[in-house]
C-alpha angles and dihedrals in degrees: 000000000000122000125207117220114251117235121208121234090231119077117236112272115259091233091063091056090046089050091049100043103017129249117293112254114245114237100230115191115246123250092262092051093048098045099027093076092051093047091049091049091049091049091050091049090049092049091050091048093051091048092051091047093051092046093049094047092047093052094042091082114039112204124152139140138193131191112241103176149311138221125208103206099174140333088280103037136056138161129212125199119198142164119237126194115194143136109278094237095051127100111218132189120207129190111219120194141184119207131206126225089270089054092251118143107251097166132031134172134166113212126194117214109194132203116297115244115252113253138159093260096041117149122251120249113279096033111134121238126196123228134187118207124190117211135190113227135201095215140004110301126210101187138027138183149121115307095189144329127211144167108254117240096237098054 
């Protein structure tokens, strides 16, 4: 006579398996795994913040220039035409130069371009304006343009 084992309708409690084989060890992440994600997220947020700050501070003051052309009228006279982009209320100084064939400076002039008066049809900030500057030269020039433009310290 063979007997078949009787199975209970209830599954064995989990604690009995844990008692028999031991509890499974939890795989806890290491310190670097737990905090590394937070440190990386903080570093990324800081990098984004610094980038936004640099971008905002760079675009806060609009100042740019571009050479448009020059005319050498004689060995003692030249004219330089350039485009200047600035905020209407800013005062800007620009150094204009004329160069000889040997790349020596034969004409130099610093011009001050003051704030534009407020009017009904005033231009918005960042709109380019064209300027012509006449220069006296020491010798015949072959090239002319803007060396640099800047906002003076005392404005």
